[in-house]
N, C-alpha and C positions, 0 to 999 in steps of 0.2 A: 532907661528903658529896661523892663524886666523880662528875661527870657526864662521860659519854663519848658520843661521836657514834656512832650506828648508824643503818642504813637502815631497819630494821624491829625492832619489839618484840614479843615473844611472852610472854604471861603463863601461866606454868606453876606458880605458887604454889599450894601445897596438894595437888599432885599427886604420887603416888609412882611409882617405877620400874615399868614402862618407858614410862609415859605421857608425861614431858617429851621423851624421845627421840622418840617416835612422833610428837609435835606438832612437834618441832623439824624432823624429816625432812620433813613436809608443807610446812612454811613454806619451808625451804631449797630445795625443789624449784622454787618460784616466783620466787626471787630471781635477779637477774642476776649473772653472774660478777664477783667482786671485791666485792659488796655485804656489809655487816657485819649480822649478826642479833644482837640482844640477847635473851637468855632469861632471865627472871626465875623463880626457883625457890626453894622452901623446903627440898626433899628434900637433905639434907647429902651424900648419895651422889651427887648429880647433878654435882658437879665432876668426879670420876673418870669417870662415865659419859659427859659431854659430850666430855671430852678424847679418851677411847678412840673413841667414836663419829666424831668429826671425823677423827681419824688414820686410821680404818679406811676412811673414805669419800672421803678425799683433800681434805677441807675443812680450813682452818686454824683450830685453837684458838687464840684470842688471849690468853684468860686469863679470871679470874673476880675480881669486885669483891664483897666482902662488905658489906652495909649491914644491920646488925642481924641479923634472921632471914633476910632475903632475899640469895640468892646471884644476881649478875647475871653470866651467862656471855656471853662475845662470841666469836662465829665469823664467819670470813670464807669466803664461798662460793668454791670453787676456780674457777680460771679458765683452767687449762691452761698457765700462764705457765711452768711448770718445763720444758716441752718446746718453748717457742717459741724461734725462731732469734734469736741476738744478732748485731747487725751493726755496731756502733759499735766502731771500731778502737782506741781509747785506753782500755786496761783495767789495773786494778790488783787484786791479789789482796787478801784481807782482811789478810793478814801485811803486806803493802806499806802498806796504809792505817794500820794500827797503828804501823808504824815511823815513818811520816811524822808521826803525832800525837805520838809519843814525841819526835821530834827538836825539837819546839817551833817548826818552820817554820809560817808563818801560812798555813792553808788553811781552806776551808769545807767542811763535811760537810753535804750536802743530802740529807735522807731523803724519798723521794718515795712512801712507804707511806701508807695510810690513817691518819687521826688515831687511831683506836682501837689499830691496830698500834703506832704511835709512842708512845702513852701506856703501853702495857705494858712495853715496853723499847726503848731507844735508846741511841746513842752520845752521851756527855756533850758539850754544847754544839752538837749537830747542829741544823740548820734544818729545820723540818718545813714541807714544802709538797707535799700529795699530788699525784700525777701529774695527776689530773683538774682540779687549780686552777692547774697551772704556766703555762699561757697567760695567765691574768689576773694572777698574781702574780710574773712574771718580774722586773718592776721592783724587786722587794725585794732582788734579787741584783746584784752588781757584775759587768759584763763582764770586768774586769780580773783578778778573783780567780781563784785555782786552786781549782776546786771538784770534789770527790769526790762523786760521785752514788751512793747506795745505797739498795736496797729489800730485799725478802725473799730473792729469788734472783739477781738480776741483770738480769732481763728488763724490769721497769717502768723501772729506772734506765738501761737501754740506750735505751729510747724517750725518757726525759727527756733524755739526754746528746745524742741527735740533734737534739732540739727546741731545746735550748740553743745548740748550735753553729750550727744553721740560723738562730738570730736574733742572731748576732754574738759569742757567747761564745767564748773561745779556749782557756782552760785547764781543759777538762772531762775528767774521768776517771771510767769506769764501774767500780764495785767489784763484783768476782765472787768468790765466790757471794753476798756480802751478809749480811744479818742471820740468815739461816737457819743459818749457820755461823760466826756472829761469837763470838770467845772473849775478846775485848778488854773494856776498861772499858764499862760500861753502866749506865744508870740508868732509872728508870721505876717502875711499880706492881709489876712482878715482880723488881725489883732488891733 
């Protein structure tokens, strides 16, 4: 059985379309930006419904885990991060990161997305430290390493890159656009 971190859980088991979406919409409205909602449903059509609803409303559909008859859908409330300004000056494209990984040079890929996002798909050997935990977990990283910071769109990774640099890290690079457009090797529940 796979356990996934979520901020809020919604029980929609035994309910048929459109009730799981209606209840999801009500709960999502009260979440803070960036929080993850887990929706438990038994309606097999809910997988396509949840994905379509999330995409049509701007929220992020992370994926679905099947546990017997129960489908656990994970959705992340939109935060407007796609339009936020990026200010960290040292940037690499997804292609540049992929080339660096293929070259065999020793680098660290730091994924600052939420744990549920990371669980569904991530770059092999990436280190997962969600942005909200970075201050207390910075000691897990070496200040001397070349660290490529990645998130979904490049915005959370921009903030993380700034934090790391302000704390004495020197080889920090923000990866843009990030996992939303990553076509390189990946692993996780969706792989």
